[in-house]
C-alpha positions as CSV (number, residue, x, y, z in Angstrom):
1,M,118.8,-41.1,153.9
2,T,120.0,-37.2,153.3
3,T,120.0,-35.5,150.3
4,P,123.9,-34.6,149.0
5,L,124.5,-31.3,148.0
6,I,126.9,-32.2,145.9
7,L,124.8,-33.7,142.6
8,R,126.6,-35.2,139.2
9,M,124.8,-34.3,136.4
10,D,125.0,-37.8,135.5
11,R,121.7,-39.6,133.1
12,D,122.8,-42.7,135.2
13,S,121.6,-41.6,138.6
14,V,117.5,-41.3,137.9
15,P,114.9,-42.2,135.4
16,V,114.6,-41.2,132.0
17,E,111.4,-39.7,131.1
18,E,110.5,-39.7,127.6
19,E,107.8,-38.2,125.4
20,R,107.2,-36.2,122.3
21,P,105.5,-32.6,121.7
22,A,101.9,-32.4,122.0
23,P,100.3,-33.2,118.0
24,D,98.9,-29.6,118.0
25,R,102.7,-28.0,118.4
26,L,104.6,-30.5,115.4
27,I,106.0,-29.1,112.4
28,S,107.6,-32.0,111.2
29,G,109.2,-35.1,112.1
30,D,109.0,-37.6,115.0
31,P,110.8,-36.1,117.4
32,V,111.0,-38.5,121.0
33,H,112.4,-36.3,123.6
34,R,113.9,-37.9,126.8
35,T,114.8,-36.1,129.9
36,W,116.4,-37.0,132.6
37,N,115.3,-34.2,135.9
38,L,118.5,-34.2,138.3
39,E,116.4,-31.4,140.5
40,D,113.0,-30.5,141.3
41,S,112.4,-28.2,143.9
42,D,110.7,-24.8,144.6
43,G,110.7,-23.9,140.4
44,L,114.1,-25.0,140.4
45,Y,114.6,-28.1,137.5
46,C,118.0,-29.3,135.7
47,G,119.0,-32.1,134.4
48,L,119.4,-33.4,130.9
49,W,117.3,-33.4,127.9
50,Q,117.6,-34.9,124.3
51,S,115.3,-35.1,121.3
52,T,116.1,-36.7,117.8
53,P,115.3,-34.3,115.3
54,G,112.4,-32.8,114.0
55,K,110.2,-29.5,114.5
56,W,107.6,-28.0,116.5
57,R,106.2,-25.2,118.2
58,V,107.9,-23.4,121.4
59,S,106.3,-20.8,123.9
60,Y,108.3,-20.1,126.7
61,V,106.8,-18.8,130.7
62,E,110.6,-19.9,132.3
63,W,113.4,-18.8,132.1
64,E,115.6,-21.4,130.9
65,Y,120.3,-21.4,131.0
66,I,120.9,-24.2,128.3
67,R,124.6,-26.2,127.3
68,I,124.8,-27.5,124.1
69,L,126.8,-31.6,124.5
70,E,126.2,-32.8,120.9
71,G,124.5,-31.9,117.9
72,V,122.6,-28.9,116.2
73,S,119.4,-27.4,116.8
74,V,117.9,-24.3,115.4
75,L,115.4,-22.0,117.4
76,T,113.3,-19.5,115.1
77,D,112.2,-16.4,116.9
78,A,108.3,-15.5,116.2
79,D,109.8,-12.4,113.5
80,G,111.5,-15.5,111.9
81,H,115.3,-14.8,113.0
82,E,117.4,-17.9,113.6
83,T,119.8,-19.1,115.9
84,R,121.9,-21.8,115.9
85,L,122.5,-23.8,118.9
86,V,125.5,-26.4,118.3
87,A,127.6,-27.9,121.0
88,G,130.0,-26.2,123.1
89,D,127.5,-23.3,122.9
90,S,125.4,-21.7,126.1
91,W,122.7,-19.8,126.2
92,I,119.9,-18.2,127.9
93,I,115.9,-18.1,126.8
94,R,114.1,-15.8,128.3
95,P,110.3,-15.7,129.6
96,G,108.2,-15.0,126.4
97,F,110.4,-16.6,123.6
98,E,107.9,-17.8,121.0
99,G,109.1,-19.7,118.0
100,T,109.9,-22.8,116.6
101,W,112.8,-25.7,117.9
102,E,114.4,-28.0,115.0
103,V,116.7,-30.5,116.0
104,I,118.5,-31.0,113.3
105,E,121.4,-33.3,114.4
106,T,120.2,-35.2,117.6
107,T,120.7,-33.0,120.5
108,L,121.9,-33.4,123.7
109,K,121.9,-30.1,126.6
110,D,121.8,-29.6,130.2
111,Y,119.4,-27.6,131.9
112,V,118.4,-25.1,134.5
113,I,114.8,-23.9,134.3
114,R,113.8,-21.5,136.7
115,L,110.0,-20.8,136.7
């Protein structure tokens, strides 16, 4: 079987992976992350990610493009600057970003990550 050259971003096409933030990164809540990783090739990852409400520490070593499909989240950098992410928004998070990710309303995003 050959790999298709065009792949639809569809949660039904791959199995879901479920996890929670590491206990040492968790700040509040009990967020559950669900990931549908549709592409994993040579340091490139893309797919869909969903999280229920909660807050945890993040530290990016990768470059990530995101588009918020549903929900509301807030990224806060190490200096306390908040960026609100809402449905319809697109963002790039560059390597070196450190701070927190807080899901206010269950959030679904599509993503492209480059290591």
